[in-house]
N, C-alpha and C positions, 0 to 999 in steps of 0.2 A: 248666804251660803257659807258653809264652814270649809276652810282650806287649811292645809299645812303649808305655810309660806316660809321658805328658808329654815325649816325645822321647827317653826313656831305655829301653834294653832291660831287661826285668825278668822274672824267673821267679816265678810264683805257683802254689801248689798248691791243689788241691781247690776251684777256682773255675770256675763254669760260666755265670754271669750277671753283669750289671753290678751288681746288688744284692749278690751274693756277693763281688765284687771290693771294693766299698765297705766291706763288713763286714770283710773280710780286712785292709784298709788302716786300719781304725779310723775311718772317716769317716762322719759322719752325712749322710744324703742330703737333709736339710731345706734347705740353702742351697748346693747344688751344681749345676753345669751339667756334663753329661757328653756327650762327642762320641765316637762309635765310627766309625772309618774315614771321617772327614770329615762324618758326619751326626749332628745332634743327637739325643739319646735323651731322650724325654719321661720325666719323673720317674715317672709312673704305669706305665711299661713297664720300669723297671729290672729287676724280677724276671723278666720274660719275655724280656728281650733277652739272647740267648745270646752267649757269647764264643767265639772260635775262635783257634786257634794263629796268632800273629803279627798279631793285630788291633792297630790303632793307637788308643789310648785317650787322650783329653785330659780332664782333670778340672780344673775351675776352681771355687774356693770364692768365693762372693759375700760381700763384706764391706761393711757399711754404715758410714757415717761422714759427716762434714761438714766 
């Protein structure tokens, strides 16, 4: 599947949901914000949010500090 991931074209295989994409990328979803085609995806819907060809995905990792 072809996606635009954080502004860069990327091909990922065997990914059908946001949760699957995060797993494929080796990212924990505990401290992430995900946007799909300009809309925020709630963490509790990552598994149910389907991805489609050419979706635009933005992933931001939240980092604490002071």
